[in-house]
N, C-alpha and C positions, 0 to 999 in steps of 0.2 A: 547472461554472465553466469559462469559456473561458480558453484560454491567452493570456497577455499578450505572449508572445514568438513564438508560432507562428500562422501563418494556418490557417484551416480546411482549405484545400486548397493544395497546391503542385504546379504543373504538372510540375516536374522530379523529383518524388518517385517512385522506381521501385517502392517496396514497397506493400503493402496498407495501407489506412487503416482503423483500428478506432475507432469512436466509444465513449467511455467508457460512455455510457448503454446502448449495445447490449450491453455486457458486464455491467454492474452490475445491470441489472434481472433477467435470468434467474438470475444468481448469488443475488441477494437472494430470489427466489422459491424456489429450491432449498433455501436455508438455512431459510426459513420452513416449507417442507414437511417438513423434517427436525426441526423443533422447536427451531430455533436452537441447534445443538450448540456446545459450547465447542471452539474450534479450538485445536490444539496450538501451543504457542509454540516458538520457536527455543531450543534448549538453551544456546546461546552458548558452546560448547566451544572455538571457534576465534577468539574475540575478541582483539583487540589490547589491550595495556595501556592505550592512550589511550581506546579504546572503553569498557573497563571503568571507567575513571576518569570518563568522561562520564556513564555510566549511574548510577554511584554518586552523582555530584553532582546529577543529576536526582532520584534517589530521596530524597536528603537534604533537598531543598526541597519534598518532598511530591508530586513528579510520578511518573507511572507511564508508563514508555516502552511 
């Protein structure tokens, strides 16, 4: 999906440009080769009260963050 706010290239950008597809395809292939392992989730030990409330509200309506 192309960005709606950024151009593909910017002549004044000093940094390296990485295309999403160039990163996603090899990563997907590596995960497939490993048998699609379950990735560890963030334990959430440092969450703010507002973030905890948001995640609780999402879970309450049946969502999974």
